[in-house]
C-alpha positions in Angstrom: -26.4 2.3 36.8 -23.8 -0.4 36.4 -24.2 -3.3 38.8 -21.1 -5.1 40.2 -20.1 -8.0 38.1 -20.6 -11.5 39.6 -17.5 -13.4 40.3 -16.8 -16.1 37.8 -15.4 -19.5 38.7 -11.8 -20.0 37.6 -12.4 -23.7 37.1 -12.5 -24.5 33.4 -15.6 -26.3 32.2 -16.6 -28.0 29.0 -18.3 -24.7 27.8 -15.0 -22.8 28.3 -13.1 -25.4 26.4 -15.6 -25.4 23.6 -15.4 -21.6 23.3 -11.6 -21.7 23.3 -11.7 -24.4 20.6 -14.0 -22.2 18.5 -11.9 -19.1 18.9 -8.8 -21.0 17.7 -10.8 -22.4 14.8 -12.8 -19.4 13.6 -11.1 -16.2 14.7 -8.8 -14.9 12.0 -5.0 -15.3 12.6 -4.5 -11.5 12.6 -6.9 -11.1 15.6 -5.6 -14.2 17.5 -2.1 -12.9 17.2 -2.8 -9.4 18.3 -0.3 -8.6 21.2 -1.4 -7.4 24.6 2.0 -6.2 25.8 4.3 -3.5 24.5 7.1 -6.1 24.5 5.3 -8.1 21.8 4.3 -5.0 19.8 6.3 -4.8 16.5 7.3 -1.4 15.0 6.6 2.3 15.7 9.7 2.7 17.8 9.5 6.5 17.2 6.3 6.5 19.2 6.6 3.8 21.9 10.3 3.2 22.1 12.1 3.6 25.4 11.9 7.2 26.7 9.3 8.3 24.2 6.4 10.5 25.3 3.7 7.9 24.8 5.7 5.1 26.4 6.3 7.2 29.5 2.6 8.2 29.7 1.6 4.6 29.6 4.2 3.5 32.2 3.3 6.5 34.5 -0.5 5.8 34.0 -1.0 9.4 32.8 -3.2 9.1 29.8 -4.4 11.8 27.5 -6.6 11.8 24.4 -4.8 10.6 21.3 -5.3 10.5 17.5 -3.4 7.7 15.7 -2.8 8.5 12.1 -1.4 5.8 9.9 -1.9 3.4 7.0 -4.0 0.2 7.3 -2.4 -2.6 9.3 0.2 -0.4 11.0 -1.0 -1.3 14.5 -3.4 1.5 15.6 -6.1 -0.8 17.1 -3.6 -3.0 18.7 -1.8 -0.2 20.4 -5.0 1.2 21.7 -5.9 -2.1 23.3 -2.4 -2.4 24.8 -2.7 1.1 26.3 -6.1 0.2 27.9 -4.7 -3.1 29.2 -1.5 -1.8 30.7 -3.3 1.1 32.4 -6.1 -1.2 33.7 -8.7 0.9 32.0 -12.1 -0.3 30.7 -11.9 -0.6 27.0 -14.7 0.4 24.6 -14.4 0.2 20.9 -16.6 1.9 18.3 -16.4 2.1 14.5 -17.4 5.5 13.1 -18.7 3.6 10.0 -21.4 1.7 11.9 -22.0 3.9 15.1 -23.9 7.1 15.5 -24.5 9.7 18.2 -27.0 7.5 20.0 -24.3 4.8 20.4 -21.8 7.3 21.5 -24.1 8.8 24.2 -24.8 5.4 25.6 -21.0 4.6 25.8 -20.3 8.0 27.4 -23.2 7.6 29.9 -21.9 4.2 30.9 -18.4 5.5 31.2 -19.6 8.3 33.6 -21.4 5.7 35.8 -18.4 3.5 35.7 -16.2 6.3 36.9 -18.7 7.4 39.5 -19.5 4.1 41.1 -16.4 2.0 40.5 -13.7 4.6 40.0 -12.8 3.0 36.7 -11.4 4.9 33.8 -12.7 4.3 30.2 -10.6 4.3 27.1 -12.9 4.9 24.1 -11.3 3.7 20.9 -13.0 5.1 17.7 -11.9 3.4 14.6 -12.0 5.4 11.4 -12.9 8.5 13.3 -12.6 10.6 10.2 -15.9 9.0 9.0 -17.8 11.0 11.7 -19.2 14.3 10.6 -18.7 17.6 12.5 -21.9 17.2 14.6 -20.9 13.7 15.6 -17.4 14.8 16.6 -18.8 17.7 18.5 -21.1 15.3 20.4 -18.3 13.8 22.5 -16.2 16.9 23.1 -17.7 17.4 26.6 -16.8 13.9 27.6 -13.2 14.4 26.4 -12.9 17.7 28.1 -14.2 16.5 31.5 -12.3 13.3 31.4 -15.3 11.0 31.3 -13.5 9.1 28.5 -9.9 9.0 27.3 -10.3 9.2 23.5 -8.1 7.2 21.2 -9.1 7.9 17.6 -7.7 6.0 14.6 -7.6 7.4 11.1 -6.0 6.6 7.8 -6.7 10.2 6.6 -4.9 13.4 7.4 -6.4 14.6 10.7 -5.9 18.2 9.7 -8.6 17.7 7.0 -10.9 15.3 8.7 -10.9 16.1 12.4 -12.6 19.2 13.9 -10.2 21.8 15.4 -11.6 21.7 18.9 -11.0 17.9 19.0 -7.5 18.2 17.5 -6.5 20.9 20.1 -7.5 18.5 22.9 -5.6 15.5 21.5 -2.1 14.5 20.7 -1.5 13.2 17.2 0.9 10.3 16.7 1.9 9.3 13.2 2.3 5.6 12.6 4.5 4.5 9.8 4.0 1.7 7.3 5.7 -1.5 8.6 8.8 -2.5 6.8 10.0 -6.0 5.8 12.0 -6.5 9.0 8.9 -5.8 11.1 6.6 -7.9 8.9 9.2 -10.8 9.1 9.0 -10.7 12.9 5.3 -10.9 12.8 5.3 -13.8 10.3 7.9 -15.7 12.4 5.7 -15.4 15.5 2.7 -16.5 13.5 4.5 -19.6 12.4 6.0 -20.6 15.7 3.3 -19.6 18.3 1.5 -22.9 19.2 -1.3 -21.2 21.2 -2.7 -18.6 18.9 -0.5 -19.0 15.8 0.2 -21.7 13.3 2.9 -23.4 15.4 1.1 -26.6 15.8 1.4 -27.3 12.1 4.5 -28.1 10.1 4.8 -25.3 7.5 7.4 -24.6 4.9 7.1 -21.5 2.7 9.0 -21.3 -0.6 11.5 -18.4 -0.7 9.7 -16.7 -3.7 6.3 -17.1 -1.9 7.8 -15.3 1.2 9.2 -12.6 -1.0 5.8 -12.0 -2.6 4.1 -12.0 0.8 6.5 -9.3 2.1 6.2 -7.1 -1.0 2.5 -7.5 -1.7 1.7 -6.9 1.9 2.5 -3.3 1.4 3.4 -2.7 5.0 0.0 -4.0 6.2 0.4 -6.6 8.9 -3.3 -7.6 8.7 -3.0 -8.3 5.0 0.2 -10.3 5.5 -1.3 -12.5 8.2 -4.6 -13.0 6.4 -2.7 -14.1 3.2 -0.4 -16.3 5.3 -3.3 -18.0 6.9 -5.1 -18.6 3.6 -1.9 -19.8 1.9 -1.2 -22.3 4.7 -4.8 -23.6 4.6 -4.5 -24.1 0.8 -1.2 -25.8 1.0 -1.0 -29.6 0.5 0.7 -31.8 3.1 3.5 -34.2 2.0 4.1 -37.6 3.4 5.9 -36.2 6.4 2.8 -34.1 7.3 4.6 -30.9 6.2 2.5 -28.1 4.4 4.5 -26.6 1.5 3.3 -23.1 0.7 4.2 -22.5 -2.9 4.4 -19.3 -4.9 1.1 -20.2 -6.6 -0.5 -20.7 -3.2 0.6 -17.2 -2.1 -0.4 -15.6 -5.4 -3.9 -17.1 -4.9 -4.0 -15.9 -1.3 -3.1 -12.3 -2.3 -5.1 -12.0 -5.5 -8.0 -10.1 -3.9 -5.8 -7.6 -2.2 -7.1 -4.0 -2.7 -5.0 -1.0 -3.3 -4.9 1.6 -0.6 -6.8 4.4 -2.3 -9.6 6.5 -0.8 -11.2 8.4 -3.7 -12.2 11.2 -1.2 -9.2 11.1 1.1 -5.6 12.2 1.2 -4.3 9.3 -0.9 -6.5 10.5 -3.7 -4.8 13.9 -3.7 -1.3 12.4 -3.3 -1.7 10.2 -6.3 -3.2 12.8 -8.6 -0.4 15.1 -7.5 2.2 12.6 -8.5 0.4 12.0 -11.8 0.4 15.8 -12.7 4.0 16.3 -11.6 5.2 13.4 -13.7 3.6 14.9 -16.8 4.9 18.3 -15.9 8.4 16.8 -15.6 8.0 15.3 -19.1 8.2 11.7 -17.7 5.7 9.5 -19.5 6.8 6.4 -17.5 5.9 8.0 -14.1 2.7 9.4 -15.6 1.6 6.0 -16.9 2.4 4.4 -13.6 0.3 6.8 -11.5 -2.5 6.7 -14.2 -2.7 2.9 -13.7 -2.7 3.3 -9.9 -5.8 5.4 -10.2 -7.4 3.1 -12.8 -6.8 0.0 -10.7 -8.2 1.7 -7.7 -11.4 2.5 -9.5 -10.9 6.3 -9.8 -13.5 8.1 -11.9 -12.0 8.3 -15.4 -13.7 11.6 -16.1 -11.9 13.1 -13.1 -8.6 12.0 -14.5 -9.5 13.4 -18.0 -10.6 16.7 -16.5 -7.2 17.1 -14.7 -5.5 16.4 -18.1 -7.6 19.2 -19.7 -6.5 21.6 -16.9 -2.9 20.5 -17.3 -2.9 21.1 -21.1 -3.6 24.8 -20.4 -1.7 25.3 -17.2 1.6 23.6 -18.1 1.7 23.2 -21.9 -0.2 26.3 -22.9 1.3 28.3 -25.8 4.0 25.8 -26.4 1.5 23.5 -28.1 -2.0 24.8 -28.4 -3.1 21.5 -29.9 -2.5 19.8 -26.6 -5.7 21.4 -25.2 -7.7 20.1 -28.2 -6.3 16.6 -27.7 -7.1 16.7 -23.9 -10.7 17.8 -24.6 -10.9 15.0 -27.2 -9.7 12.5 -24.6 -12.2 13.7 -22.1 -15.1 13.3 -24.6 -13.8 9.8 -25.5 -13.7 8.8 -21.9 -17.2 10.2 -21.3 -18.5 8.3 -24.4 -16.7 4.9 -23.8 -16.1 4.5 -20.1 -14.1 1.7 -18.5 -12.3 -0.5 -19.5 -11.7 0.7 -23.1 -11.2 4.3 -22.2 -7.9 3.4 -20.5 -6.4 3.4 -24.0 -7.6 7.0 -24.7 -6.3 8.1 -21.3 -2.9 6.5 -22.0 -2.8 8.1 -25.4 -3.4 11.5 -23.9 -1.1 11.1 -21.0 1.9 10.2 -23.2 1.2 13.1 -25.5 0.9 15.6 -22.7 4.0 14.3 -20.9 6.1 14.6 -24.1 4.7 17.9 -25.2 6.8 21.1 -24.8 5.9 23.1 -21.7 5.2 26.8 -21.3 3.2 28.2 -18.4 3.6 31.9 -19.2 -0.2 32.3 -19.8 -0.9 30.7 -16.4 1.7 32.7 -14.5 0.4 35.9 -16.1 -3.1 35.0 -15.0 -1.9 34.6 -11.4 0.0 37.8 -11.4 -2.9 39.8 -12.8 -5.3 38.1 -10.3 -3.1 39.4 -7.5 -3.3 43.0 -8.7 -7.0 42.7 -9.4 -7.6 42.0 -5.7 -5.8 45.2 -4.8 -7.4 47.4 -7.5 -11.0 46.2 -7.8 -12.3 49.8 -7.6 -9.7 51.4 -9.9 -11.5 53.3 -12.7 -11.4 52.2 -16.3 -9.2 54.8 -18.2 -11.5 57.2 -20.1 -10.0 56.4 -23.5 -11.0 52.7 -23.1 -14.7 53.5 -22.3 -17.4 53.5 -24.9 -19.3 56.8 -25.2 -22.8 55.4 -25.9 -24.7 58.6 -24.7 -24.2 62.3 -25.3 -23.4 62.7 -21.6 -20.6 60.1 -21.8 -19.1 62.0 -24.8 -19.3 65.2 -22.7 -17.4 63.4 -20.0 -14.6 62.4 -22.5 -15.5 58.8 -22.6 -13.4 57.2 -25.5 -11.4 60.4 -26.0 -7.9 59.8 -27.5 -8.6 56.1 -28.1 -6.5 54.7 -31.0 -8.5 52.2 -33.1 -5.7 49.7 -33.5 -6.5 48.7 -37.1 -5.8 52.3 -38.2 -2.3 52.4 -36.7 1.0 50.5 -37.0 1.9 48.5 -33.9 4.4 51.2 -32.8 2.1 54.1 -33.5 -0.9 52.5 -32.0 0.7 52.0 -28.5 -1.5 53.2 -25.7 -2.1 52.3 -22.0 -4.6 49.5 -21.4 -4.4 49.3 -17.6 -5.8 51.5 -14.8 -3.5 54.5 -14.0 -2.4 52.8 -10.7 -1.0 49.9 -12.7 0.5 51.8 -15.6 3.4 49.9 -17.2 2.7 46.6 -15.3 3.6 43.5 -17.2 2.0 40.1 -16.6 2.7 38.1 -19.7 6.5 37.5 -19.8 7.3 35.3 -22.8 10.0 32.6 -22.4 11.3 29.8 -24.5 9.2 26.7 -24.2 10.8 23.7 -22.3 11.0 20.6 -24.4 11.7 17.1 -23.4 
């Protein structure tokens, strides 16, 4: 059972002041600057703008379970905290990376007691909810259904792939967009002027090129931008007027460890490989090399890239250049033999060749067309003239009768039907002129 909390004195003491000082000193700028009101929240007007569904639900104190889907640093966690704060709900936060079913059951049990004895609603925020498996997601379905908790899940991956259907059907999905330069500029301005939780107590001047780099390299991630800003300001040297000048070099150093957004098992993995394949299909070596490097820099398995190139050589180039398949296989073997970093050269060699090669997908489209008919005619009998008569009984049943041994006939005279009777005359392979660059 939850016991009533003891009232705390509002008179500040030395311990409170020490804690406040430590918070200001050690808590990262991105966390210190996290807004607690919608008025201070930057971006996502399509979701929380005036008159929008979520805005009205918050203002009317009528919450429902939510899944926030968006890129890193787009404001998912911040928005969850604002919702709990404005609706005067108890806020619990869990990370699906570090928490399991036992942790979840404890939180749900406490939420039930909180509602029963104090009439207080609990907002349960689960960060990276896609990391929980089916059993873990199933575990808190009852708590969501009976209202013990209001779930707010956050994910960078497509919920359709990662969240179980029963949970999706009980939640409303809101898609958060990557922040643009105008939104990031507002956040940086507040960070530089806020004297309580920001950097406003210091005199800071940021070079124009350094600011441009911060905005572009931030990649729409407010957390990345604020972390880099804080590091850049700490590294900057003060002049005689006590002003810190953040140079381009300072900002480059602050951003040098920024990681690319790329989950090798998530949606971005499939998005990038799709762009890679389509660039080669479109005979665009520049695009193909760019997406190749995106994968390489993110640490993608080079054998995965090479395997996709082997598939591409047959699917998209095919008969237009049979040597493309041989080259793709050679690249795969080279990659397997050498590994990173040298195998990048082999990958680039293969990518440019495949992109510039003529394209012909008639063998692949023929395969797909035949596959469709096969599903409908799996039990269609093989024509008697195409069967081998390996026993006397088979000969008596006319196996192989009227078969024309092709080597004994001219192409015209040797024509015969090679498909089941139901598909007589069907054509799958339809030759066409290869497309060249």
